C-alpha positions as CSV (number, residue, x, y, z in Angstrom):
1,M,50.9,56.3,-50.0
2,G,49.0,57.9,-53.0
3,A,48.7,54.3,-54.6
4,F,47.2,53.0,-51.4
5,K,44.6,55.7,-51.4
6,K,43.6,55.0,-55.0
7,L,43.4,51.5,-54.1
8,F,41.3,51.9,-51.1
9,Q,39.1,54.4,-52.9
10,H,38.3,51.7,-55.7
11,T,38.1,49.0,-53.3
12,F,35.5,51.1,-51.3
13,I,33.4,52.0,-54.5
14,Y,33.7,48.3,-55.8
15,G,32.8,47.3,-52.2
16,V,29.6,49.3,-52.4
17,A,28.9,47.6,-55.5
18,T,29.3,44.3,-53.8
19,I,28.4,44.9,-50.3
20,L,25.2,47.0,-50.8
21,P,23.7,44.5,-53.1
22,R,24.6,41.7,-51.1
23,I,23.1,43.4,-48.0
24,L,19.8,43.5,-50.0
25,S,20.3,39.8,-50.9
26,F,21.5,39.2,-47.3
27,F,17.7,39.5,-46.5
28,L,16.7,37.0,-49.1
29,T,18.2,34.1,-47.1
30,P,15.8,34.5,-44.2
31,L,13.0,35.0,-46.8
32,Y,13.8,31.8,-48.7
33,I,14.2,30.0,-45.2
34,S,10.8,31.2,-43.9
35,Q,9.0,31.0,-47.2
36,L,10.2,27.7,-48.8
37,K,8.4,24.6,-47.6
38,S,11.2,22.5,-46.3
39,E,14.9,22.4,-45.7
40,A,14.9,20.0,-48.6
41,D,13.6,23.0,-51.0
42,Y,16.3,25.2,-49.7
43,G,18.8,22.4,-50.3
44,S,17.6,22.1,-53.9
45,Y,18.1,25.7,-54.4
46,T,21.6,25.6,-52.8
47,L,22.6,22.7,-55.2
48,M,21.4,24.3,-58.2
49,F,23.5,27.4,-57.5
50,S,26.4,25.3,-56.7
51,F,26.5,23.9,-60.2
52,M,25.8,27.4,-61.5
53,I,29.1,28.6,-59.9
54,L,30.9,26.0,-62.0
55,G,29.0,27.0,-65.1
56,N,30.0,30.7,-64.6
57,V,33.8,29.7,-64.3
58,V,33.6,27.7,-67.5
59,L,31.8,30.2,-69.5
60,S,34.1,32.9,-68.9
61,Y,37.1,30.5,-69.4
62,G,39.7,32.8,-67.9
63,M,39.1,35.7,-70.3
64,E,38.5,38.2,-67.7
65,T,41.8,38.0,-66.2
66,A,43.4,37.7,-69.7
67,F,41.6,40.9,-70.8
68,F,43.4,42.9,-68.0
69,R,46.9,41.4,-68.8
70,F,46.6,41.9,-72.5
71,I,44.8,45.3,-72.5
72,N,47.8,46.8,-70.4
73,K,50.3,44.8,-72.2
74,S,49.5,45.1,-75.9
75,E,49.5,48.2,-78.2
76,R,46.5,47.0,-80.1
77,K,44.0,47.7,-77.1
78,A,40.8,47.8,-79.4
79,A,41.7,44.4,-81.1
80,V,42.0,42.9,-77.5
81,Q,38.7,44.4,-76.5
82,S,36.7,43.2,-79.5
83,T,38.4,39.7,-79.5
84,A,37.5,39.1,-76.0
85,L,34.0,40.4,-76.4
86,T,33.3,38.4,-79.6
87,S,34.8,35.2,-78.3
88,L,32.5,35.1,-75.2
89,L,29.6,36.0,-77.3
90,I,30.0,33.0,-79.7
91,S,30.9,30.5,-76.9
92,S,27.7,31.8,-74.8
93,V,25.4,31.2,-77.7
94,L,27.0,27.8,-78.4
95,F,26.5,26.8,-74.7
96,F,22.9,27.8,-74.8
97,A,22.0,26.0,-77.9
98,V,23.8,22.7,-76.8
99,T,22.7,22.7,-73.2
100,F,19.0,23.8,-73.7
101,F,18.8,20.8,-76.2
102,F,19.9,18.5,-73.5
103,R,18.3,20.1,-70.6
104,E,16.2,17.0,-69.7
105,Q,19.1,14.7,-69.5
106,I,21.2,17.2,-67.5
107,A,18.2,17.5,-65.0
108,N,18.0,13.8,-64.5
109,W,21.9,13.7,-64.1
110,A,22.0,16.4,-61.4
111,E,18.9,15.0,-59.7
112,L,17.1,18.5,-59.9
113,K,13.9,19.6,-61.5
114,L,13.8,20.3,-65.1
115,S,12.6,23.9,-64.5
116,Y,15.5,24.8,-62.3
117,V,18.1,23.6,-65.1
118,S,16.2,25.6,-67.7
119,F,16.3,28.8,-65.7
120,A,19.9,28.0,-64.8
121,I,20.9,27.8,-68.5
122,G,19.3,31.1,-69.4
123,I,21.0,32.8,-66.4
124,L,24.4,31.5,-67.0
125,T,24.2,32.6,-70.6
126,L,23.1,36.1,-70.0
127,D,25.7,36.5,-67.2
128,A,28.4,35.4,-69.5
129,L,27.5,37.9,-72.1
130,A,28.0,40.6,-69.4
131,V,31.5,39.5,-68.3
132,I,33.6,41.7,-70.7
133,P,31.5,44.7,-70.4
134,F,31.9,44.6,-66.7
135,T,35.7,44.1,-67.1
136,W,35.9,46.9,-69.4
137,Y,34.3,49.3,-66.7
138,R,36.9,48.0,-64.2
139,N,39.9,48.5,-66.5
140,Q,38.7,51.9,-67.5
141,S,38.6,52.8,-63.8
142,M,34.9,53.5,-64.0
143,P,33.7,52.0,-60.5
144,I,30.7,54.3,-60.5
145,K,29.2,53.0,-63.8
146,Y,30.2,49.5,-62.6
147,S,28.4,49.9,-59.4
148,F,25.4,51.3,-60.9
149,V,24.8,48.4,-63.3
150,K,25.5,45.9,-60.5
151,L,23.2,47.8,-58.1
152,M,20.5,47.9,-60.5
153,N,20.7,44.0,-61.0
154,I,20.3,43.4,-57.4
155,I,17.6,45.9,-56.8
156,I,15.6,44.2,-59.5
157,N,16.3,40.8,-58.2
158,F,15.5,41.7,-54.7
159,G,12.3,43.5,-55.6
160,L,11.0,40.5,-57.7
161,N,11.7,38.1,-55.0
162,I,9.7,40.2,-52.6
163,F,6.9,40.3,-55.0
164,F,6.9,36.6,-56.0
165,F,6.9,35.4,-52.5
166,L,5.1,38.0,-50.4
167,A,2.7,39.8,-52.7
168,L,1.8,37.6,-55.7
169,P,0.3,34.9,-53.4
170,K,-2.0,37.6,-52.0
171,L,-2.9,39.2,-55.2
172,I,-3.9,36.0,-56.9
173,T,-6.0,33.6,-54.9
174,G,-8.4,30.7,-55.4
175,E,-11.2,32.8,-56.3
176,H,-9.4,34.3,-59.5
177,P,-9.8,32.8,-63.0
178,A,-7.7,29.6,-63.8
179,Y,-5.4,31.5,-66.2
180,L,-4.3,33.9,-63.4
181,Q,-3.9,31.1,-61.0
182,N,-1.5,29.4,-63.4
183,L,1.0,32.2,-62.7
184,I,1.5,31.0,-59.4
185,F,4.1,28.2,-59.2
186,K,3.4,25.3,-57.1
187,D,7.1,24.9,-56.5
188,S,8.1,28.4,-55.1
189,V,11.7,27.7,-55.7
190,N,11.1,28.6,-59.2
191,Y,10.6,32.2,-58.2
192,I,14.1,32.4,-57.2
193,F,15.3,31.6,-60.7
194,L,12.8,33.6,-62.4
195,A,13.7,36.8,-60.4
196,N,17.3,36.0,-61.2
197,I,16.8,35.7,-65.0
198,I,14.8,38.8,-65.2
199,A,17.5,40.8,-63.5
200,S,20.2,39.3,-65.7
201,V,18.2,40.4,-68.8
202,A,17.9,43.9,-67.5
203,T,21.6,43.9,-66.7
204,L,22.7,42.7,-70.3
205,I,20.4,45.5,-71.8
206,M,22.2,48.0,-69.6
207,V,25.6,47.0,-70.9
208,M,24.7,46.3,-74.3
209,P,25.9,49.8,-75.6
210,L,29.3,48.5,-75.1
211,Y,28.9,45.8,-77.7
212,F,28.4,48.7,-80.3
213,R,31.1,50.7,-78.9
214,I,33.8,47.9,-78.9
215,G,32.5,46.2,-82.0
216,L,32.4,42.4,-82.9
217,R,35.5,41.1,-84.5
218,I,38.2,38.5,-83.6
219,D,41.9,38.8,-84.1
220,G,43.1,35.0,-84.3
221,V,46.6,35.9,-83.1
222,I,45.3,37.7,-80.0
223,L,42.6,35.2,-79.4
224,K,45.2,32.4,-79.1
225,K,47.4,34.3,-76.8
226,M,44.5,35.2,-74.6
227,L,43.0,31.6,-74.7
228,A,46.6,30.2,-73.7
229,Y,46.9,32.7,-70.9
230,G,43.4,32.1,-69.7
231,L,43.5,28.4,-69.8
232,P,45.3,28.1,-66.5
233,I,42.9,30.7,-65.0
234,L,40.2,28.3,-66.3
235,V,41.6,25.2,-64.5
236,A,42.3,27.3,-61.5
237,G,38.7,28.6,-61.5
238,I,37.2,25.1,-62.0
239,A,39.4,23.9,-59.0
240,Y,38.2,26.9,-57.0
241,S,34.4,26.2,-57.8
242,I,35.2,22.5,-56.5
243,N,36.7,23.9,-53.3
244,E,33.8,26.5,-53.0
245,T,30.7,24.4,-53.9
246,F,31.4,20.6,-54.3
247,D,30.9,20.0,-50.5
248,K,27.2,20.5,-51.0
249,I,27.0,18.5,-54.3
250,I,29.2,15.5,-52.7
251,L,26.8,15.8,-49.6
252,N,23.9,15.3,-51.8
253,Y,25.3,12.0,-53.3
254,L,26.9,10.6,-50.3
255,L,24.1,10.9,-47.7
256,P,20.9,8.8,-47.7
257,E,18.5,9.9,-50.3
258,N,15.7,10.7,-47.9
259,S,17.7,13.2,-46.0
260,A,20.3,14.4,-48.2
261,K,18.8,17.6,-49.6
262,S,17.5,18.5,-46.2
263,V,21.1,18.2,-44.8
264,V,22.5,20.1,-47.7
265,G,19.8,22.8,-46.9
266,I,20.8,23.1,-43.2
267,Y,24.6,23.0,-44.1
268,G,24.1,25.5,-46.9
269,A,22.0,28.0,-44.6
270,C,24.8,27.9,-41.9
271,Y,27.6,28.4,-44.6
272,K,25.9,31.7,-45.5
273,L,27.1,33.1,-42.2
274,G,30.6,33.1,-43.8
275,V,29.2,36.0,-46.2
276,F,30.8,38.7,-44.2
277,M,34.3,37.3,-44.9
278,T,33.2,36.7,-48.6
279,L,32.0,40.3,-49.0
280,F,35.2,41.8,-47.8
281,I,37.4,39.5,-50.0
282,T,35.2,39.9,-53.1
283,A,35.3,43.8,-52.9
284,F,39.1,43.8,-52.1
285,K,39.8,41.6,-55.0
286,L,37.8,43.7,-57.5
287,G,39.8,46.7,-56.5
288,V,43.3,44.9,-56.0
289,E,43.5,42.8,-59.3
290,P,43.7,45.7,-61.7
291,F,46.1,47.4,-59.1
292,F,48.5,44.6,-59.1
293,F,48.9,44.7,-63.0
294,N,49.0,48.5,-63.3
295,H,51.9,48.6,-60.7
296,A,53.8,45.5,-61.8
297,H,56.8,47.6,-63.4
298,K,57.2,50.3,-60.7
299,K,60.2,50.1,-58.6
300,N,58.5,49.6,-55.2
301,A,56.1,47.1,-56.5
302,K,57.0,44.3,-54.2
303,E,57.0,46.4,-51.1
304,T,53.4,47.6,-52.1
305,Y,52.2,44.0,-52.6
306,A,53.6,43.2,-49.2
307,N,51.7,46.1,-47.4
308,I,48.7,45.3,-49.2
309,T,48.7,41.7,-47.8
310,L,49.4,43.0,-44.3
311,Y,46.4,45.5,-44.4
312,F,44.2,42.7,-45.9
313,T,45.1,40.5,-43.0
314,I,44.4,43.2,-40.5
315,F,40.9,43.7,-41.7
316,G,40.2,40.0,-42.4
317,T,41.2,38.9,-38.9
318,F,39.0,41.5,-37.4
319,I,36.0,40.3,-39.4
320,L,36.7,36.7,-38.3
321,L,36.7,37.7,-34.6
322,F,33.7,40.0,-34.9
323,V,31.4,37.4,-36.7
324,I,32.5,34.6,-34.1
325,T,31.7,37.0,-31.2
326,Y,28.3,37.9,-32.4
327,I,27.3,34.7,-34.2
328,D,24.2,34.2,-32.0
329,V,22.9,37.4,-32.9
330,L,23.6,37.2,-36.7
331,K,22.0,33.7,-36.7
332,H,18.6,35.1,-35.6
333,I,18.8,37.5,-38.4
334,L,19.9,35.3,-41.2
335,I,18.6,32.0,-40.3
336,P,15.2,32.6,-38.7
337,K,14.2,28.8,-38.2
338,Q,15.8,26.9,-35.3
339,E,15.8,23.8,-37.4
340,Y,18.8,25.1,-39.5
341,W,20.8,26.0,-36.4
342,E,22.3,22.5,-35.7
343,A,24.9,23.2,-38.1
344,I,26.2,26.4,-36.5
345,T,29.5,24.7,-35.6
346,I,30.7,24.8,-39.0
347,V,30.9,28.7,-39.1
348,P,34.5,29.2,-37.5
349,Y,35.8,26.7,-40.2
350,I,34.2,28.5,-43.0
351,L,35.2,31.9,-41.8
352,L,38.9,30.9,-41.4
353,A,38.7,29.1,-44.7
354,N,37.6,32.3,-46.5
355,L,40.3,34.2,-44.8
356,C,43.0,31.8,-45.9
357,L,41.3,32.1,-49.4
358,G,41.7,35.9,-49.2
359,I,45.2,35.8,-48.3
360,Y,45.9,33.3,-51.1
361,H,44.5,35.8,-53.6
362,N,46.8,38.5,-52.3
363,L,49.7,35.9,-52.5
364,S,48.8,35.0,-56.1
365,V,50.2,38.4,-57.4
366,W,53.7,36.6,-58.0
367,Y,52.4,34.2,-60.8
368,K,49.9,36.7,-62.4
369,V,52.2,39.5,-62.9
370,T,55.1,37.1,-64.2
371,D,52.8,35.4,-66.6
372,K,53.2,32.1,-64.8
373,T,49.4,31.4,-64.3
374,N,50.1,27.7,-64.6
375,Y,51.3,27.6,-61.1
376,G,47.8,29.2,-60.1
377,A,46.3,26.4,-62.0
378,I,48.4,23.7,-60.3
379,I,47.9,25.0,-56.7
380,S,44.2,25.3,-57.3
381,V,43.9,21.6,-58.6
382,L,46.1,20.5,-55.5
383,G,43.5,22.3,-53.4
384,A,40.7,20.7,-55.1
385,V,42.5,17.3,-54.5
386,V,42.4,18.1,-50.9
387,T,38.8,19.1,-50.9
388,L,37.5,16.1,-52.8
389,S,39.8,13.5,-50.7
390,L,38.6,14.8,-47.4
391,N,35.0,15.1,-48.3
392,F,34.7,11.4,-49.8
393,T,36.7,10.2,-46.7
394,L,35.1,12.0,-43.9
395,I,31.6,12.7,-44.8
396,P,30.7,8.9,-44.2
397,L,32.1,9.3,-40.8
398,I,31.2,12.8,-39.4
399,G,28.5,14.1,-42.0
400,Y,28.5,17.8,-43.0
401,K,31.2,19.0,-40.5
402,A,33.8,16.9,-42.7
403,S,32.9,19.6,-45.7
404,A,33.7,22.5,-43.4
405,I,37.0,20.8,-42.4
406,A,37.7,20.1,-46.0
407,T,37.3,23.5,-47.0
408,L,39.6,24.9,-44.3
409,A,42.3,22.3,-45.2
410,A,42.2,23.2,-48.8
411,Y,42.3,26.9,-48.5
412,S,45.0,26.9,-46.0
413,F,47.1,24.3,-48.0
414,M,46.8,26.7,-51.0
415,M,47.8,29.8,-49.1
416,F,51.0,28.1,-47.7
417,I,52.0,26.5,-50.9
418,S,51.6,29.7,-53.0
419,F,53.7,31.4,-50.3
420,F,56.6,29.1,-50.5
421,I,56.7,28.7,-54.2
422,G,56.1,32.6,-54.8
423,Q,59.1,33.4,-52.3
424,R,61.4,31.3,-54.7
425,K,60.0,32.6,-57.8
426,Y,59.2,36.1,-57.2
427,P,60.3,37.2,-53.6
428,I,58.1,39.6,-51.7
429,P,59.2,41.2,-48.3
430,Y,56.1,40.3,-46.5
431,N,56.0,41.3,-42.8
432,L,55.4,37.9,-41.6
433,K,55.8,38.6,-37.8
434,K,52.9,41.1,-38.1
435,I,50.8,38.8,-40.2
436,G,51.4,35.8,-37.9
437,A,50.6,38.0,-34.9
438,Y,47.3,39.2,-36.2
439,L,46.3,35.6,-37.4
440,G,47.4,33.9,-34.3
441,T,45.8,36.5,-31.9
442,S,42.5,36.5,-34.0
443,I,42.3,32.7,-34.0
444,T,43.2,32.1,-30.5
445,F,40.5,34.7,-29.4
446,S,38.0,33.1,-31.6
447,I,38.8,29.7,-30.0
448,I,38.3,31.1,-26.5
449,S,35.2,32.8,-27.4
450,F,33.4,30.2,-29.4
451,Y,34.5,27.0,-27.7
452,V,36.0,27.9,-24.2
453,F,33.1,30.4,-23.2
454,D,30.6,28.8,-25.5
455,R,29.9,31.9,-27.5
456,N,29.5,34.2,-24.4
457,I,28.9,37.7,-26.0
458,I,30.5,39.6,-23.1
459,V,33.7,37.8,-23.2
460,G,33.8,37.9,-27.0
461,T,33.2,41.7,-27.1
462,V,36.1,42.2,-24.4
463,L,38.5,40.1,-26.7
464,L,37.2,42.0,-29.7
465,L,38.0,45.3,-28.1
466,V,41.7,43.9,-27.1
467,F,42.1,43.0,-30.6
468,L,41.2,46.4,-31.8
469,A,43.5,48.0,-29.4
470,L,46.4,45.9,-30.6
471,I,45.6,47.0,-34.3
472,Y,45.6,50.6,-33.3
473,T,48.8,50.4,-31.4
474,L,50.7,48.8,-34.1
475,E,49.2,50.5,-37.2
476,K,48.0,53.9,-36.1
477,K,50.6,55.9,-38.2
478,D,50.3,54.0,-41.4
479,L,46.6,53.9,-41.3
480,Q,46.4,57.6,-40.8
481,K,48.7,58.1,-43.8
482,I,46.2,56.2,-46.0
483,F,43.0,57.3,-44.7
484,I,43.5,60.9,-43.5
485,K,44.7,63.5,-45.8
486,K,47.0,66.3,-44.4
């Protein structure tokens, strides 16, 4: 159980790096909803960040995962580090030069304001330059350093958002000189991007010493191998971004122009209630990905992978039922305006979809440790096809609910197909009875709580306690071995 303890320790620390900053940014959602002028403004912000998620994937082009693979596989570790770092530096600079030159055309095509696009280009470039330094921290098992830099980023971002939205308008009023009044954006959405880009600059400064430590040089042979390994990861990442964000983009293009951005804003706000599952998945993935590679050659690797998936399912199904039970409490905290609540019905779909995605990430170990990442790309592309097909087919019929259904359909499809292919290529002895029992019980209790009893908190709490009792009864011994030192 020592390996599990180390995994959960790293997951906890990476989780702190992810969850504590997200808790701070968690409060930004109600801030934006209360301070932005309309649902359409929040929709514009949601759309721009949807495009940025795709940009982040393209600019890293699978180099993060390739770094993990080759740094553990190659004897020339220094060459791998410098090649990855230099490659991303060159591509990021080229991206900035080209996109900034064509920023007006990009803004017109995306139907977004020029200032939003200009800020986004800068943020994407800065974040891409920090990819390898963060990957280096993770590979060196330096979760404290990793967490510190991430935490500083979000503190700066959060602090500036508070300043721009709440303090600056009071500090500079109509009585002040014109040059000071010009510091106030008429469109307050710009403050979101300004705070973000300042935080990204600060982050790059903090990780910049690694550029000097690692050095800038490229080994052509290693680069070709890393790019070849990373290409399927890139394709999978693009497909993932389609599954994760294109619902908002498609809604914007398919719905009537006079209401599209408002609907995107309402949908995007309620989508945020899925953040609790997303936080868990992100923290777990950060801890587990290096763990998968480091244990790939051990005798009990497959049994370890199977147990990890079981534990992930246990925690994930608890989060699903917990959020469903207390959704009416959480919506008051996260979404302070009632105008946004009409889309609350999408939340069960989004939570379950994210749980399926998390299980899929665990199942994906088979193609990562066997260097068959092309399967990951194929599965993700098929998932994207499901997403696009259902969105284009159903949005004209049932509106934004179609996007939530499409997300669930895509991620559950990816989960099942990865399992069946993986069991043929790299059989892992998953405890399907337990995994199925936890999933089935959590989903059934969620349906009873949300639909049958119309989100009654008392009924939901009773069901949640029953579910916890089930977990305790079945997993008491194993969980004690992991978390309690004898």
